[in-house]
Structure formats: structure tokens, C-alpha cells
MARVOVO-152186 format. One record per residue (C-alpha): x, y, z negated. Coordinates in steps of 0.2 Angstrom, whole numbers, plus 5000, padded with zeros to 4 digits. Last residue first. Layout:
BEGIN
X,Y,Z
...
***
This chain:
BEGIN
5298,5082,5040
5300,5094,5026
5281,5096,5024
5278,5077,5023
5292,5075,5011
5285,5088,5000
5268,5078,5001
5278,5063,4994
5283,5072,4978
5293,5060,4967
5301,5052,4982
5304,5069,4989
5314,5074,4974
5325,5059,4975
5332,5065,4992
5327,5055,5007
5317,5069,5015
5332,5080,5015
5343,5068,5025
5330,5065,5038
5327,5084,5038
5344,5090,5041
5344,5091,5060
5351,5080,5074
5333,5074,5077
5323,5074,5061
5320,5092,5062
5309,5090,5077
5295,5082,5067
5286,5079,5084
5271,5089,5078
5280,5103,5071
5291,5106,5086
5276,5105,5097
5267,5118,5086
5283,5129,5088
5283,5127,5107
5265,5131,5108
5267,5147,5097
5282,5153,5107
5272,5150,5123
5257,5160,5116
5269,5174,5111
5277,5174,5128
5261,5178,5137
5246,5168,5142
5229,5176,5146
5235,5185,5162
5253,5191,5160
5266,5202,5151
5256,5213,5139
5240,5203,5140
5226,5203,5152
5210,5193,5150
5207,5201,5138
5216,5217,5132
5229,5208,5122
5244,5217,5115
5238,5217,5097
5231,5199,5099
5248,5190,5102
5258,5195,5088
5246,5187,5075
5247,5172,5087
5266,5172,5085
5264,5173,5066
5252,5158,5066
5265,5148,5076
5279,5153,5064
5269,5147,5049
5267,5130,5058
5285,5130,5063
5291,5134,5046
5281,5120,5038
5286,5107,5051
5304,5113,5053
5308,5112,5034
5326,5108,5039
5333,5107,5056
5348,5119,5054
5344,5129,5069
5325,5128,5066
5325,5133,5048
5338,5147,5051
5326,5154,5064
5311,5153,5053
5320,5161,5039
5324,5176,5051
5307,5177,5058
5299,5177,5041
5312,5189,5034
5309,5203,5046
5290,5200,5049
5286,5196,5031
5295,5211,5025
5287,5223,5038
5270,5217,5033
5273,5219,5015
5280,5237,5017
5265,5240,5029
5252,5235,5016
5248,5250,5005
5252,5262,5018
5240,5255,5031
5247,5246,5046
5239,5229,5041
5222,5238,5040
5225,5246,5057
5228,5228,5063
5212,5222,5056
5202,5237,5063
5210,5235,5080
5205,5216,5082
5210,5218,5100
5219,5233,5107
5232,5235,5094
5242,5251,5095
5242,5254,5077
5250,5237,5074
5264,5239,5086
5268,5257,5080
5268,5252,5062
5279,5236,5063
5294,5246,5057
5312,5247,5061
5321,5262,5055
5334,5253,5044
5339,5242,5058
5348,5227,5051
5332,5218,5045
5324,5220,5062
5339,5214,5071
5339,5199,5059
5321,5194,5063
5322,5194,5082
5339,5186,5082
5333,5172,5070
5318,5169,5081
5327,5167,5097
5341,5157,5089
5328,5145,5082
5320,5143,5099
5337,5139,5106
5340,5127,5092
5324,5118,5093
5324,5116,5112
5342,5110,5111
5337,5097,5098
5322,5091,5108
5334,5090,5123
5346,5079,5113
5331,5068,5106
5325,5066,5124
5342,5060,5130
5344,5048,5115
5327,5040,5117
5314,5046,5105
5308,5035,5091
5291,5029,5091
5277,5034,5079
5275,5052,5084
***
């Protein structure tokens, strides 16, 4: 986005970023705090790409998958709430949401709808937040992108915002 948003749009973008961040943070932290939580049931019940999701549920990978779920969601939430690293975390979060989408899809029906469910909406919101560099609006990305390390590594500035 080449043009700066007007103040009202920037405020609503901030609200969208923070509430999405809270949703992701809450989803992740509740998994971390629950010692009995596991993605195994979700993965083993996959209706689409069942072989792939069964593989992710295997004993050798389930610990990694659980870790990525718990901490990925939590860190994504913190990133969105603080407005730092939003571009990278939102892209990775959108991929995670798509990975959540397929196990509950029995096309054209999904768990809570017809073709579109909350995972697709979450993925779209995260893609939007990445595209508009949402962390630059009332977030820490503008400050972070001006740090000396970002001058030395311009690609880092691109990913940070």
C-alpha cells in the first residue's frame, strides 16, 4: 500500500490487528496451559488429505506438531498485539489456518459452513494484515524497521514491516 491510511482507517486496522492477535494468543496459550491438549484427535479425524494428516499425527511428529500449534499461535498473537513482525507472522499464520481448514473439510461442506469457515476467514484476515503492513499502524514495526540492523539487512526490514 503506497498511500498512508487516513486516521480512522488506521485505527480500525489497529483494532482488527489486536482482536485477531488476541484470538490467536488465547487459542495458543490455552493449549500451552492444558497439559492434556494434543492435536492428535483433530489430525486423526481428517477428512481431506487424510494420509498427510495421519502422518502429522504419527508418534515421531506429534510432539513437533503440538509445539508448533501451541507456540505458533501464541507468538502470532503476541506479534499482532504488539505490531511487530506482523508481515512474517501473518503469512505463517495464514498457512497454519489453511492447515487447520482441510481436516474439517468434506467438500463442499466444512465443519461450520459451505466452502468457507472460520479458518478461511482467519487466513484471509492474516493475509490482509500482512499485505497492508498492519504493524506500522499503532504498532512497533515502524520503530523496529528504523533500527540500525534493518539498514544493514534490508530484507529484514521487509519482513518486519
